[in-house]
Phi, psi and omega in degrees: 000147184240128182239148173244128175251122176249102188208122183282339176283104188295325178295315179297319180297318179297318180295317178297316181298317179300314180297318181290323178295325177295339176264014175071031169272144165273127191237132168249148179232145174229138184252011175216159179296318181297314180297315180295320179300315180295315181296319180292334182279330187252345181247157178265120178238157176269336177202147176239126175256115192238120174286136182285318188262088177257148187291331187254336184205123184297137181300327178296318178297319179297313180300312181298318181295320178298317180295322179294332179270005174089011177283121185254005180304135177303134181240127175249116180271134174251136181199145173285345178268099188245023179290164178303317181298319179295319179295319179297318178300315181296315180292323178291338177281351178117000178291149178269338179202162185218122183237124181280146175269147356282160181216161175270144181299326181298323178290317177303313181297318179298319179293321178297315179297324177296319178297318182293324178296326181275348187271143174295341182293337178291347179265012179300148184296152175297140177286132184224132171226109186061235179259014177261128182231149176221123178262109183295341181275308182272347183065022178276132177241135179213158173224128183055036177083358182259125181295138179245126179268121182242153170286170180300317180294317180298319178297316180299318178296314181297321179297320176298314179301316185287329176286347178235036181303138181083358179245153175281127177247124182263175183296325180299319179295318180294318179298319182290317186280323187259326181251343185051056179209177178286145187291328188302321183291334189243012185305310182295319180297319179300315180299321179296315179295320179295320178298316178296319178298316181302317180299326183282323184267358176236066180292164180304133178094351179254146181296152176296137184232339180246119188244141173269125176258100190305127178084356184232316182152223185230154179222126178262124178164156177275136178265154180284000000 
């Protein structure tokens, strides 16, 4: 599952992203309303966590604008303004849920899962490359019908690869999506995780599916 967090408080955004990644979400973060609005408009997400009080663009305006442009992704608004009137304004703008600050992460996660259960997006097709499959809802990974057990990092890396199948994915993209950090610090660690992942998704007797593109990154796909 892929989530977008639009939150100008960078520490809060990092904590939310860390918690969701531990639950096997692929997470993007935006620290301004304009950036978040653009990302939500051009990328496909399963859920958007949107802070209402942003310095450059009000969260209510962003929510209303996304709905007017036909974006149907479930939106959970976070706000220190939690009065009944404020909640009504948020829901009338198109939000699917409204959570007042401060809140516990367990409640946030429960609300996100409730939104996903109600959303048609949970019925999105399983990601498939050749005989390798990944179910973003159940987190089940298999090849040729055989279940593959992955660590949290390996799963996150594989989901990035499968969402960009046939494209070169570099270390910077993996560091940003799976570790949310700069690539230089984690280059060796990323290579180790990719190597471990490759061993698991390329069992004996199955064709090679994950390729190293020297000097550029990695490419997931079957070659002719």
